[in-house]
N, C-alpha and C positions, 0 to 999 in steps of 0.2 A: 475803769469805765463803769460807771454806776448807771442801771435801766431798768427800767418797770414794764411787767411783762401783762397786758389785759388778757383777760383768762379767754381764749377760743379754741376752740378743736382746731386741726391740724386736718389738713388733706392733699394728696398727692403723692410720685413717684420720689423716691430719694433716693440716691447713692449714699451709702458712707464713703469716709475716706479710705485712698488708703491706708495697710495694716502699719499701722507705724514697729511694730513688734519685728514681723517680718523686712519693712528696710533700712532699722537696724543693721540686723546681722547682714544682708543681701550688700548693704554698702562697703559694712566689713571685710566679708568676703574679698568683694572686686578689690579694696584696696591691699589684699592681702596677694592677690593674684601676680601676674606677671604678665603685666600686657594690658591691653584696653578692654572693659569691660561695659557696657551699658543696659542702665537700669532703668524701666520707662515705669512710669504709677508712680513719682515720687509727690507725697505731700510735704512741704516745707513748714511743718510744724517747727517748733521751738526746739524739742527732742532731737528731731531727724537731725535738725541745722547744728545742733551742738557736737552727736555722732561725724557728722561731714566735716566740722572745723578739728574736728581731735585728729583724725584720719590723715589729715590733711600736716598737722603741726607732727605727726609719726610720721611724710614723707609722702601719702599719696598727692595724687594732685587732683581736681575735678573741676568741670562748668556744664550748667545746664545748658545742654543743646539746642532744647526747644521745650515746649510748657509741661512741667512734670517729668523731664528725662534728661536722666544725669549721665555724663560720660566720665568712667576715672579712669586713671592711669595709677596702675595697683606698684607697691612696693616691690612685689615680687621677694614678700616674706622675711628679705635678708637685713641682716642687722647695722646700722650704719654707726661707724667707728668716730671716736671722738665727738669731743662739744659739747657746750653744754646740756644737763637737761633741757627735753622739750618741757613745754610752758601748753596744760592739755586744762579752760575752759569747760565743763561740763553742761554749762546749764543749771537747770534741775532735775537732771537726768539721773536718774538712778541704773537704768541700762548703761545708758553711754561710762559711765564713770566705773561699775563691775567689770565692764564688756574688757575696756580697757587697759585695765593695772596688766594683767597677766601680758596681754600684747605690747605695752609700752616695753617690759621686763626685757619681752624679746629682739624688738625694734632698736629697740634705747637702752639698753642699760635702765629703764626707768624713766621717771617723769615726775614732772610736779603739777599734780590734780585741784583744783581749785572749783566752786562750785556757789549757787546762791539757795536762796530760803532755807529749807528746811534740811540741803543733800547730805551736805558732810555732818549732817547730826543722823546717819542712818548707819545699820551699824556696819560694820568691815570687818568684824570680828573674823571668822573662816580664813580669810586671805590673808589677817595676821598674826595668826595662828601659823599656818602652814608656810609662812614667809620666816619668821623665827626660827623653824625647825632646817631652815636650809641656808640661812647665813643673807636673807637678803632682807638691808635693815629698812623700817618704816617708823615714818614722825608723823606729826600731826599737830601743829601749832598754828595758830595766826591766821585761820581759815584753808589752810593748804593739807595736803598727804604729800609727802615727799617720799619714793621710794626709788632702792636703787640697786640696783645686784643685778645675777646672772637664773633667770629662768632653768632648770635643767631637767631630762627625764625622769622617771620614776614612778610609784604609788603616791599621788594624792587623797588623802583622804577627810572628810569634811565634814558639817549635817546640812541635811538637805531640808532644813526645816527654817531656815534662816529665808532667803531665797534663792531661787534656779538661777538665778542670774552669777552666782559666783561658779556655780558648772560649765555654763556656758562660756564665760570669760576664758576658762581652762579650757577646753570644747574646741576654741577658734585659735590657741596658743600652742597648744602641745603638742599638734601635726609637723607644729616646723621643725622642731628639735629637731637633733640625731641624736635618736633613740624612742625605744617602745614607754609608754606611759599609760597607765590605768586608774580611772576617778573613780574613787569608791564612797558613794554616803554610810556616815554613822547612824542617822536616824532616818526614818520615814522621809521622803523627798516630796516635796511638795512642788504644785505648779509643773508635774510632769510634761506638760502641754507643749508648757516653753520649751524644753528640750527639744520636741519633735521639728519644732520651727528651725531652732539650731541647727539640727541634723540635716534636716531638704535643703537649708542654706547651704551649707556645705558640701553635701552629695552635688548641687548643681553646677559648683566649681572646682568639683574634682576630689573632694576630701571623703573620705569614710570615715565612718567610729563604730566600732563593733557591742553593741547594747547586749547585755546579760543579765541573767536572772537578777533583783534588787535594783538594778536599775546602776549596775555595774559599768562601765565603757570603758572599754582597749582602745589605745589609739598609736597605733603604729606612726614611725616617725625615722626620716622626715618624710613627710609627703611636700606635694607642691598645689598651692589654688591652681588653676586655670580659669582665661579672662573667658566670658560669656557674658548672652546678651538675653535678660529677665524683666520680669514685669511683677513688682508689686500688685499682688491681691489687694482686695475688698478687707476693712478693719469686723472683725464680729464683735469687739466688746464696745466701738462707739455704734454700730448698729443694733444692738442691745437698747440705746433708748429710744431710738424709734420703734421699735418692737413694743417696750413699755407701753410708747404713747398708744399705741394701736392696742394694746388691753388695757387701756384706759378708757377708751372711746375714740380716738382720734381714726380717722379712714387715709391712714398711709398705708402707703407700699412699698416694701424693702426690696432695691433691687442688686442685680448686679453682683451678690452673693456667692461663693464655691462651697457647696454641700459637703463638699470632699478634705476641706481645706485642715493642715492640721492646727490650725488655732484651736485650742481648747473653748475657747467662747461662744466656738460656735451653736453648743448645747443649750443656749437660750431660749432654739425653736423647742424645745423636747421643753423647757423650762414652763413657756405658757401655758402648755398641755397641764403640767402638772397644776399650776395655778387657776385653771379651770376645770379641772377634774376631781381634786382632795379637798372638799369644805375643813373646817373648820381646822383643826392646828399640823402646819405645815413643817418641819425639818430640813434643812438644805445644809453640805457640808460643802462651805463656798472653800475649802483648804487648795483645791486645782484651781480654781477660779472667782481668784481675788479680784480681778479689775470687774466682775458682774456685781459687785453689791450693792451700788449706789443703783443703778438701774429695777436689778432685783427688788432693792427695802419699795423706788415708786412703785413696782407692781404690788407689793405686800399692800403698802398705805392706801391703795386702791381696792383691794379683795378682802373678801368676809375673812373673818376668825383670824388667829394671830400664825404669825411665820418668824420661826426661830431660825437665823441664820449662825450657823456654829463653825469653828475650826476655824475664824478671823482675823487670830491674834497679830497678824500679821503686817495687818492696815493699818495700826495703829503705827507705821513705820512706814507711813507712804508721803503725800505732799502734805497733807495734815493727818491726825490722829483721827482718821476715815472710821470708826466707830463712833468716833464719839462728833462729829460732824456731820454723820448721817443723821445722830440721833440726836440731834438739835436741829435740823433741817425739818425732817419731821416732825417734831415737836412743832418747832414754827409753824405749821401748815395745821395745826393741831391734833398731829396724828399721836398716840401715844407710843412710845418705844421706853422700851427696859434692855439696860447695859449692863454686860457683862466683862468680862477678863476679853476675854476671846470670842462672844459671842455677842448676838442683838436680836430680841424680838422686841417683834412690830403687831400692832393691833389695827386692822382694817379699820375700813369707813366707809361708807359713798362720802359723805360730805368733807371737803377739806377748805381748809379755813384761808381764806385770802384777807386784803388789806393790810399784808405783814410783809417784813423786812428777812431778808434770810443773807449771812456773808457768806459767800463763798469761801472764805480760809484758805483764799491763795492754790483750789483745789479743784482743777478743772473738771473732774467728774461732780463735787455737790456742784457747780453750775449748770450743769446737765442734766442731773436727776432733779433741784429746781425748777428747769425750765418743762422739763417732762410734767411733774407735781401740779406744775400753774396751769395745766390744760384744764384741769378740775377743778380748781379752787374755785371760791365764788365771789371773788374780788381782786383788786389786781396786788398784782405780788412786784416787791422791789428787792433785787441784786444788787449786793455790791462788790464790786470787784469782776466784776462780770466776764472780763478781756482774759482771765486764767482761764479760758478754754482755746486757748490760742497757744498754748502746751503739748495739743494732741490734734483737735480741729480746729484752726485756724479759721474755718467755714462755716463756724456752728450756725453763726446769729444770722449769716444769709439766708441761710438754706429751713431756718425755722423762720423765720418771714416767708421764704419764696413756700412755706409749706399752709402760708395762713396766718402764722403768729404774727399778730402786734404788740411789735416790742419798741420801747420811748426810753432813748440814751438820754440822760437826767445831765 
């Protein structure tokens, strides 16, 4: 879908969609539980649909009993004997793929994982190295990853600077084993707040991990996931785009947020003060908040001085090379940006160029970033591939128009 945005300031109150990160985790915990669970306030983004689809392939069942409410019948965490390996279509969801690889080993002795876009190009090295040490076979060819074997309790040491998603996958699977385990990061662990979201979801379903110094986690086993009723809270990473729009001059009020959320991206509120209070050169370490880089880049583009976003190297492995695509989007609006191997420097200015075309690069966060920047442009802005917002925020364009944005589908 291609569309043109006529620049207008936004006005009104908006409640961001439910947290995709939290929804993934609550769905998985419910699918591992013994019995029936109910999860309220679920947004059926493409990524969340991928997790539901894959947990169903692993033996759980679910139905939407009312809009946004999902009833899940869990597997009890028991292994199904015999039969072919399940096929799991993860769409473009890195979370789904990495969370479910260890779980599939526990429940079905492995699986055949497929995906779309850049998903299978994203690194899986930490799992490959771990599994080769434990006699678990791993093959990747013809657009599929096939794993086969048995996950056993013990010590799992893996790098923390690739993705915290590998840790979450082990956190979900290891409590189901008949024995104790320990998960040890061999480097500094990035995106630590996402592990807090994982632990909170597990605790709601009766499973506990013990965190020690250095982000070492001890996991007793076997534990049993117990069914419960819970609600997904609003997504701070999506809220960040509306906060950025407000900072750039729109009269937007963001409602429904949990200030005590385990989501690390709630720091966006403090970032607003940082941009207001720190003139000239700013330096922000984004290693724990990579999803905030696009809205932060929009903030930086409309603020004075230079903003450097550092420790952002993992962004090159997202739906797009997000360092490069953020830079390209900024330059389309006439904003100078300089790209380093793991950094981006942005030289803000008051005027943003219009009468431009931006390629969303099949990246939902690039599309939303461009929509925010368009509110300050001095002419129409055309976006190509704008439907990519369905990956995480299916109603984004409807909300944008409800707030007064003028959007014309081409």
